ZAMARGU-4260 file (C-alpha; in steps of 0.2 Angstrom, whole numbers, plus 5000, padded with zeros to 4 digits):
<rodrens>
0) 5038/4798/5085 | 5033/4816/5092 | 5022/4824/5079 | 5024/4842/5084 | 5019/4858/5074
5) 5035/4860/5066 | 5034/4841/5059 | 5018/4845/5051 | 5019/4862/5043 | 5018/4860/5024
10) 5030/4868/5013 | 5025/4885/5006 | 5024/4904/5011 | 5022/4900/5031 | 5038/4888/5029
15) 5049/4902/5022 | 5047/4914/5032 | 5045/4906/5052 | 5054/4890/5048 | 5069/4897/5034
20) 5065/4882/5025 | 5073/4887/5006 | 5066/4873/4997 | 5061/4876/4978 | 5041/4874/4984
25) 5043/4887/4999 | 5054/4898/4986 | 5041/4897/4972 | 5026/4903/4984 | 5036/4919/4993
30) 5041/4924/4974 | 5021/4922/4971 | 5017/4931/4988 | 5030/4945/4983 | 5024/4948/4967
35) 5004/4949/4972 | 5009/4959/4986 | 5019/4973/4974 | 5003/4973/4962 | 4993/4977/4974
40) 5003/4992/4983 | 5005/4999/4965 | 4989/5001/4963 | 4985/5009/4978 | 4993/5025/4973
45) 4983/5042/4966 | 4990/5059/4960 | 4993/5070/4971 | 4989/5086/4961 | 4972/5089/4968
50) 4981/5089/4986 | 4995/5098/4982 | 4984/5113/4975 | 4973/5112/4991 | 4988/5114/5003
55) 4992/5128/4992 | 4977/5137/4991 | 4975/5135/5011 | 4991/5139/5013 | 4999/5124/5023
60) 5011/5117/5010 | 5025/5123/5021 | 5019/5109/5033 | 5025/5097/5021 | 5042/5092/5018
65) 5049/5096/5001 | 5055/5081/4998 | 5039/5071/5002 | 5030/5085/4989 | 5043/5079/4976
70) 5040/5063/4977 | 5021/5065/4978 | 5024/5073/4961 | 5035/5060/4953 | 5025/5044/4958
75) 5008/5051/4968 | 5002/5049/4986 | 4998/5032/4993 | 4977/5032/4997 | 4982/5031/5018
80) 4996/5045/5017 | 4981/5054/5006 | 4967/5051/5019 | 4978/5056/5032 | 4984/5071/5025
85) 4967/5078/5019 | 4961/5073/5039 | 4974/5083/5045 | 4967/5099/5037 | 4949/5095/5041
90) 4943/5089/5022 | 4937/5071/5017 | 4947/5063/5004 | 4932/5063/4992 | 4931/5080/4991
95) 4948/5085/4985 | 4950/5069/4976 | 4933/5064/4972 | 4930/5048/4963 | 4950/5045/4959
100) 4951/5040/4980 | 4940/5024/4980 | 4950/5019/4965 | 4954/5000/4966 | 4942/4997/4985
105) 4929/4989/4973 | 4938/4978/4962 | 4937/4960/4965 | 4955/4958/4966 | 4957/4969/4982
110) 4939/4961/4989 | 4943/4952/5005
</rodrens>
């Protein structure tokens, strides 16, 4: 019998993604993985009002697409986007957002 990696892979997320297994064990594992990812993704958004105010103050709000600003006002800004926009104009994100920028960084849930 030929024991290849394919024969020895256990059922779960890996089998669902790479071997296209759709047994109940693999489906359940993938469902748990997706819920975990969604939970993390939602918590990485912060209110964008301080950034919008700062961009208005330095007269750079026109550099940002109006749809993007509308999205920021509606659901907040992702911390990675906040970091990008702050650094683009020479500010550290903590200068604009304060301690809110670090939300989630020190939670046990996010520790790697």
